[in-house]
C-alpha positions as CSV (number, residue, x, y, z in Angstrom):
1,M,26.9,20.3,12.7
2,G,25.7,19.5,16.2
3,N,22.3,20.1,17.5
4,L,23.2,22.6,20.2
5,A,19.9,23.7,21.6
6,Y,19.5,26.7,23.9
7,R,16.1,27.2,25.4
8,S,16.5,30.9,25.7
9,G,17.5,31.1,22.0
10,Q,21.0,32.2,22.8
11,P,23.8,30.5,24.9
12,A,24.5,32.2,28.2
13,L,27.9,33.8,28.9
14,A,28.5,31.1,31.5
15,H,28.3,28.6,28.6
16,F,31.1,30.5,26.8
17,D,33.3,30.4,29.9
18,A,33.0,26.6,30.0
19,L,33.5,26.5,26.2
20,L,36.8,28.5,26.6
21,E,38.0,26.2,29.3
22,R,37.3,23.2,27.1
23,Y,38.9,24.9,24.1
24,R,42.1,25.4,26.1
25,H,42.2,21.8,27.3
26,V,41.8,20.4,23.8
27,R,44.3,22.7,22.3
28,A,46.9,21.9,25.0
29,L,46.4,18.2,24.4
30,S,47.4,18.5,20.8
31,E,50.6,20.2,21.7
32,G,51.2,17.6,24.4
33,L,51.0,14.8,21.8
34,C,53.8,16.5,19.9
35,A,56.0,17.1,22.9
36,P,58.0,13.8,22.6
37,L,58.9,14.6,19.0
38,T,62.2,16.1,17.8
39,I,62.1,19.1,15.5
40,E,63.0,16.8,12.6
41,D,60.0,14.5,13.4
42,H,57.7,17.5,13.0
43,V,58.4,18.0,9.3
44,I,58.4,14.5,7.7
45,Q,55.7,13.3,5.3
46,S,56.2,9.6,4.9
47,M,53.5,9.0,2.3
48,P,50.9,11.2,0.6
49,D,48.2,10.2,3.1
50,V,50.4,11.3,6.1
51,S,50.8,14.9,7.0
52,P,53.8,16.3,8.9
53,P,52.9,16.9,12.6
54,K,53.8,20.5,12.0
55,W,51.1,20.8,9.4
56,H,48.5,19.2,11.7
57,L,49.3,21.8,14.4
58,A,48.9,24.6,11.9
59,H,45.8,23.3,10.2
60,M,43.9,22.9,13.5
61,S,44.5,26.6,14.1
62,W,43.6,27.5,10.5
63,F,40.2,26.0,11.1
64,F,39.4,28.3,14.0
65,E,40.8,31.3,12.1
66,A,39.0,30.6,8.9
67,F,35.5,29.7,10.3
68,L,35.4,31.8,13.6
69,L,37.9,34.6,13.9
70,K,37.7,36.0,10.4
71,P,33.9,36.1,10.2
72,F,33.1,36.9,13.8
73,L,36.0,38.8,15.6
74,A,36.0,42.4,14.7
75,G,39.4,43.8,13.9
76,Y,41.0,40.3,13.7
77,R,44.3,40.4,11.8
78,P,45.9,37.1,10.6
79,L,49.5,36.5,11.6
80,D,50.3,35.7,8.0
81,E,47.9,35.9,5.1
82,A,49.8,33.0,3.3
83,Y,48.7,30.5,6.0
84,D,45.2,30.6,4.6
85,H,46.5,28.8,1.5
86,L,49.2,26.6,3.1
87,F,47.0,25.1,5.8
88,N,43.6,24.8,4.1
89,S,43.1,21.0,3.9
90,Y,40.4,20.5,1.2
91,Y,37.9,23.4,1.4
92,Q,37.7,24.3,-2.3
93,T,34.8,26.8,-1.7
94,H,37.0,28.6,0.8
95,G,40.1,28.9,-1.4
96,T,42.8,26.9,-3.1
97,P,44.3,24.3,-0.8
98,F,48.0,23.5,-0.9
99,E,48.4,20.1,-2.5
100,R,48.1,17.4,0.1
101,A,50.9,15.2,-1.2
102,R,53.4,18.1,-1.1
103,R,52.9,19.2,2.6
104,G,56.2,17.7,3.5
105,L,57.9,20.3,1.2
106,L,56.8,23.1,3.5
107,S,60.1,23.7,5.4
108,R,58.8,27.2,6.1
109,P,57.1,28.3,8.2
110,G,59.3,26.6,10.8
111,V,58.1,24.6,13.8
112,A,58.6,27.6,16.1
113,E,56.6,29.8,13.8
114,V,53.7,27.3,13.7
115,Y,53.6,27.3,17.5
116,A,53.6,31.1,17.4
117,Y,50.6,30.8,15.0
118,R,48.8,28.6,17.5
119,R,49.4,31.2,20.3
120,H,48.1,34.0,18.0
121,V,44.9,32.1,17.2
122,D,44.4,31.1,20.9
123,E,44.7,34.6,22.1
124,A,42.1,35.8,19.5
125,M,39.8,32.9,20.3
126,A,39.9,33.9,24.0
127,D,38.9,37.4,23.0
128,L,36.0,36.1,20.9
129,L,34.7,33.8,23.5
130,A,34.9,36.5,26.2
131,R,32.8,38.9,24.2
132,P,30.8,37.0,21.5
133,P,28.5,39.2,19.4
134,A,25.0,38.6,20.8
135,D,23.4,38.2,17.4
136,K,26.0,35.5,16.4
137,A,26.4,33.8,19.7
138,A,24.5,30.6,18.8
139,Q,26.4,30.2,15.5
140,I,29.7,30.8,17.2
141,A,29.0,28.2,19.9
142,E,28.1,25.6,17.3
143,R,31.3,26.4,15.2
144,V,33.5,26.2,18.3
145,E,32.1,22.8,19.1
146,L,32.7,21.6,15.5
147,G,36.2,23.0,15.7
148,L,37.0,21.2,18.9
149,Q,35.6,17.9,17.5
150,H,37.7,18.6,14.4
151,E,40.8,19.0,16.6
152,Q,40.1,15.8,18.4
153,Q,40.0,14.0,15.0
154,H,43.4,15.5,14.2
155,Q,44.7,14.3,17.6
156,E,44.0,10.8,16.5
157,L,45.5,11.5,13.0
158,L,48.6,12.9,14.7
159,L,49.3,9.6,16.4
160,M,48.5,7.6,13.3
161,D,50.9,9.8,11.2
162,I,53.6,9.9,13.9
163,K,53.6,6.1,14.0
164,H,53.9,5.8,10.3
165,I,56.7,8.4,10.2
166,L,58.7,6.6,12.9
167,A,58.1,3.2,11.4
168,Q,60.0,4.1,8.3
169,N,63.2,4.6,10.3
170,P,65.4,1.4,10.6
171,L,66.4,2.5,14.1
172,H,62.8,1.7,15.2
173,P,62.6,5.0,17.3
174,V,60.3,5.0,20.3
175,Y,57.7,7.8,20.4
176,R,57.2,7.3,24.2
177,S,58.9,4.8,26.5
178,D,56.5,5.5,29.4
179,L,53.2,4.2,27.8
180,H,51.0,2.2,30.1
181,P,51.6,-1.6,29.7
182,A,48.7,-3.8,28.6
183,P,47.0,-5.7,31.4
184,A,47.5,-9.4,31.7
185,S,45.6,-11.4,29.1
186,A,42.4,-13.1,30.1
187,H,42.7,-15.5,27.0
188,E,39.1,-14.6,26.2
189,K,37.4,-17.2,24.0
190,L,35.4,-15.9,21.1
191,R,31.6,-16.2,21.7
192,W,28.7,-15.6,19.3
193,L,26.0,-13.2,20.5
194,D,22.5,-13.3,19.1
195,Y,20.7,-10.2,17.9
196,E,17.1,-10.0,16.7
197,G,16.4,-8.5,13.3
198,G,13.5,-6.3,12.2
199,V,13.0,-2.7,11.4
200,R,15.5,-0.8,13.6
201,S,16.3,2.9,13.9
202,I,19.9,4.1,13.6
203,G,21.6,7.5,13.4
204,H,21.8,10.4,15.8
205,E,18.8,12.3,17.2
206,G,18.2,14.8,20.0
207,E,20.6,17.1,21.7
208,G,24.4,16.9,21.8
209,F,26.9,17.1,19.1
210,A,26.9,14.8,16.0
211,F,28.5,15.3,12.6
212,D,26.0,15.9,9.7
213,C,26.7,12.4,8.3
214,E,25.3,10.8,11.4
215,R,21.9,12.3,10.7
216,P,19.0,11.9,10.3
217,R,17.9,9.1,12.4
218,H,16.1,6.6,10.1
219,R,14.8,3.1,9.9
220,E,16.6,0.1,8.4
221,F,15.6,-3.5,8.1
222,I,18.1,-6.1,9.3
223,E,17.9,-9.8,9.5
224,D,18.6,-11.8,12.7
225,F,22.4,-12.0,13.1
226,Q,25.2,-12.9,15.4
227,L,28.2,-10.8,16.3
228,A,31.5,-12.0,17.8
229,S,32.0,-11.1,21.4
230,R,35.4,-9.5,20.8
231,L,37.9,-8.4,18.1
232,V,40.0,-10.8,16.1
233,T,43.4,-11.3,17.7
234,N,47.0,-11.5,16.3
235,G,47.1,-15.2,17.1
236,E,43.9,-15.9,15.0
237,Y,45.2,-13.7,12.2
238,L,48.5,-15.7,12.2
239,S,46.4,-18.8,11.5
240,F,44.9,-17.1,8.5
241,M,48.4,-16.3,7.3
242,A,49.7,-19.8,8.0
243,D,46.8,-21.2,5.9
244,G,48.0,-19.2,2.9
245,G,45.6,-16.3,3.4
246,Y,47.7,-13.9,1.4
247,A,48.2,-16.4,-1.5
248,R,44.6,-17.6,-2.0
249,P,42.7,-15.4,-4.5
250,E,39.4,-17.1,-3.7
251,L,39.4,-15.3,-0.3
252,W,39.8,-11.8,-1.8
253,L,37.7,-9.2,-3.5
254,S,39.2,-8.5,-7.0
255,D,40.5,-5.0,-6.1
256,G,42.0,-6.4,-2.9
257,W,43.8,-9.3,-4.7
258,D,45.2,-6.9,-7.2
259,L,46.5,-4.8,-4.4
260,V,48.0,-7.7,-2.5
261,R,50.0,-8.7,-5.5
262,R,51.0,-5.2,-6.6
263,A,52.1,-4.1,-3.0
264,D,53.5,-7.6,-2.1
265,W,51.5,-7.7,1.1
266,H,52.2,-10.8,3.3
267,A,51.2,-9.5,6.8
268,P,49.5,-6.5,8.5
269,L,51.2,-3.1,8.3
270,Y,54.1,-2.7,10.9
271,W,54.6,-6.5,11.3
272,Q,58.3,-7.5,10.9
273,R,60.1,-10.9,11.4
274,H,63.2,-10.8,13.6
275,E,65.2,-14.0,14.4
276,G,62.3,-16.1,13.2
277,F,59.6,-14.4,15.3
278,W,57.0,-11.8,14.4
279,H,57.3,-8.3,16.0
280,E,55.2,-5.2,15.4
281,M,56.1,-1.6,15.4
282,T,54.2,0.4,18.1
283,L,54.3,3.9,19.5
284,G,56.4,2.3,22.2
285,G,58.9,0.9,19.8
286,L,59.3,-2.5,18.2
287,R,57.7,-5.2,20.3
288,P,57.2,-9.0,20.1
289,L,53.8,-9.9,18.7
290,A,51.3,-10.4,21.5
291,L,49.0,-13.2,20.4
292,D,45.9,-12.2,22.5
293,T,46.1,-8.5,21.4
294,P,43.6,-7.5,18.6
295,V,45.2,-7.5,15.2
296,C,45.8,-4.0,14.1
297,H,46.4,-1.9,10.9
298,L,44.4,-4.0,8.5
299,S,42.8,-2.7,5.3
300,F,39.2,-3.4,4.5
301,F,40.4,-5.9,2.0
302,E,42.4,-7.8,4.6
303,A,39.5,-7.7,7.1
304,D,37.1,-9.0,4.5
305,A,39.4,-11.8,3.4
306,Y,40.0,-12.9,6.9
307,A,36.2,-13.0,7.6
308,R,35.6,-15.1,4.5
309,W,38.4,-17.5,5.5
310,A,36.8,-17.8,9.0
311,G,33.4,-18.7,7.5
312,A,31.9,-15.4,8.6
313,R,31.6,-11.8,7.3
314,L,31.9,-8.3,8.4
315,P,28.9,-6.7,10.1
316,S,27.0,-3.9,8.4
317,E,27.1,-0.6,10.1
318,A,23.4,-0.9,11.1
319,E,24.1,-4.3,12.8
320,W,27.1,-2.8,14.6
321,E,25.0,0.2,15.8
322,V,22.2,-2.0,17.0
323,A,24.6,-4.0,19.1
324,A,26.3,-0.9,20.5
325,A,23.3,1.3,21.1
326,D,22.6,0.1,24.7
327,Q,26.2,-0.6,25.7
328,P,28.2,1.7,28.0
329,R,30.8,3.9,26.2
330,R,33.9,2.5,27.9
331,G,37.1,1.0,26.5
332,N,40.7,1.6,25.7
333,F,40.9,5.3,24.6
334,L,43.6,8.0,24.2
335,E,43.3,8.8,27.9
336,D,44.2,5.3,28.9
337,D,47.6,5.9,27.5
338,H,48.3,2.5,26.0
339,L,48.2,4.0,22.5
340,H,47.8,0.4,21.3
341,P,45.0,-2.1,21.5
342,I,44.9,-4.4,24.5
343,P,43.4,-7.9,25.0
344,A,39.7,-8.4,25.8
345,S,39.1,-8.4,29.5
346,G,36.6,-11.3,29.8
347,D,34.3,-9.1,31.8
348,G,30.5,-9.6,31.4
349,D,28.4,-11.6,29.0
350,G,27.9,-8.9,26.3
351,P,30.1,-7.6,23.6
352,Q,33.6,-6.4,24.5
353,Q,35.8,-3.8,22.8
354,L,32.9,-2.2,20.9
355,F,34.4,1.2,21.9
356,G,38.1,2.0,21.9
357,D,41.0,-0.3,21.0
358,L,40.4,-0.4,17.2
359,W,38.1,1.1,14.6
360,E,36.1,-1.8,13.3
361,W,35.7,-2.2,9.5
362,T,32.1,-2.8,8.5
363,A,30.7,-4.1,5.2
364,S,28.9,-0.8,4.6
365,A,29.9,1.8,2.0
366,Y,30.1,5.4,3.3
367,R,26.9,6.8,1.7
368,P,24.4,9.4,2.9
369,Y,21.5,8.4,5.1
370,P,18.0,8.9,3.7
371,G,17.2,12.6,4.1
372,F,20.9,13.7,4.6
373,R,21.6,17.4,4.1
374,A,25.1,18.8,4.2
375,L,25.9,21.9,6.2
376,E,25.5,25.2,4.3
377,G,28.6,27.0,3.0
378,S,32.2,25.8,3.1
379,L,31.5,23.6,6.1
380,G,29.3,21.5,3.9
381,E,32.5,20.1,2.5
382,Y,33.4,18.6,5.9
383,N,31.8,15.1,5.3
384,G,29.4,15.0,2.4
385,K,32.0,15.3,-0.5
386,F,33.7,12.1,0.6
387,M,30.6,9.8,0.2
388,S,32.2,7.9,-2.6
389,G,34.8,5.1,-2.6
390,Q,35.0,4.9,1.2
391,M,34.0,2.2,3.7
392,V,32.5,2.8,7.2
393,L,34.4,2.0,10.4
394,R,32.8,2.1,13.9
395,G,33.7,2.3,17.5
396,G,36.8,4.5,18.0
397,C,40.3,3.3,18.8
398,C,43.2,3.5,21.3
399,A,44.1,7.0,19.9
400,T,40.5,8.4,20.0
401,P,39.7,10.9,22.8
402,E,36.9,9.3,24.9
403,T,34.6,12.3,24.7
404,H,34.8,12.2,20.9
405,I,33.1,8.9,20.3
406,R,29.4,7.7,20.4
407,A,27.5,4.7,19.0
408,T,26.3,6.7,15.9
409,Y,29.8,7.9,14.9
410,R,30.7,7.1,11.3
411,N,34.4,7.0,10.5
412,F,35.4,6.3,6.9
413,F,38.5,5.4,5.0
414,P,39.3,4.0,1.5
415,P,39.3,0.2,1.5
416,A,43.1,0.0,0.8
417,A,44.1,2.2,3.8
418,R,45.7,0.6,6.7
419,W,47.8,3.1,8.6
420,Q,44.8,3.9,10.8
421,F,44.2,1.9,14.0
422,A,41.7,-0.5,12.3
423,G,40.8,-4.1,13.0
424,L,37.8,-6.4,12.7
425,R,34.9,-8.1,14.4
426,L,33.2,-11.0,12.8
427,A,29.5,-11.4,12.1
428,R,27.3,-14.1,10.6
429,E,23.7,-15.0,9.9
430,V,21.8,-17.0,12.5
């Protein structure tokens, strides 16, 4: 959990006023993301990894109920005791979660009832934050912060899942027709940027929120390396495909090659050919493939195969963090309202697109840092239990809230996953 330091030992009431205002803003944004959906859109589960939007809305409320209202608000009464089972995601120490792959079978409670559940939780949270028990104030403030960060994660997941749900429909439905168009392409040529190796420190330290998996700050040795100035584009990935990239086993890790053959992959997720030309499904509907836009919705295996084909490799997460540590946190985020990656701008001599646009696959497995300690109790299941079989991604994406990202942030997905907004940046030895 975050390192929320209060010099007086307890957060002041003014802090809780600001926290409640932020709570309301974050909660309203989640519902705003679902506003363009039909009722039917809310209930679809298009694959086991996707959750119905209705379930996301309920689970985000369950988190505040389970970890704040029940333990800290005297006299709190749940709207429905069954929700504790239905909307628990994976907290085995808290209870028995409803099976993830069967969330789409939950026709009840209905969408209206889920929104009523959110209102019930929001009213109770307002009561708690207006009069927090003095002896629990610091713990409450930390858990609210974690809950808001958790909801921001689900805002990104909502958009990922909505896109996958709509992409299964042959009508190619549009989530929103008023998204901001991409700026004109600058046709940015890829450049190689040099970074000096040595013993470098990575990980979060000091004040401000960070997930437990970002700590502790520690030293790692890296060799001198080069990092590409921008993300790999659709046009560049088309060259890989034209050179038989999906048909050359020497380019692929063994598990990736088995997956390519078993799943019959020939292109990134959401790419479709129409009248001889490539198109891609976006949250703005089916669009012609833009060659200078970063290639999106790649698995780790595809990113790794492309890097090998290009005579390069994926960066380690330590290399990526060293490159990003002194860079401003700006880019194409949720607030920019493209909800799709955009071409590199060509501004400046340093790296572009490190933040926003797309999560960048790294070559690093998601494992604990030296000295890692999970949170105590059920919240210890938040990150630590997933440190097996996952790869690290860095930098955020076009669906990530801007206030949610930082240079030390470690996202993680299984190497075969590609419905998330993920792409790649090349690295190589000097």
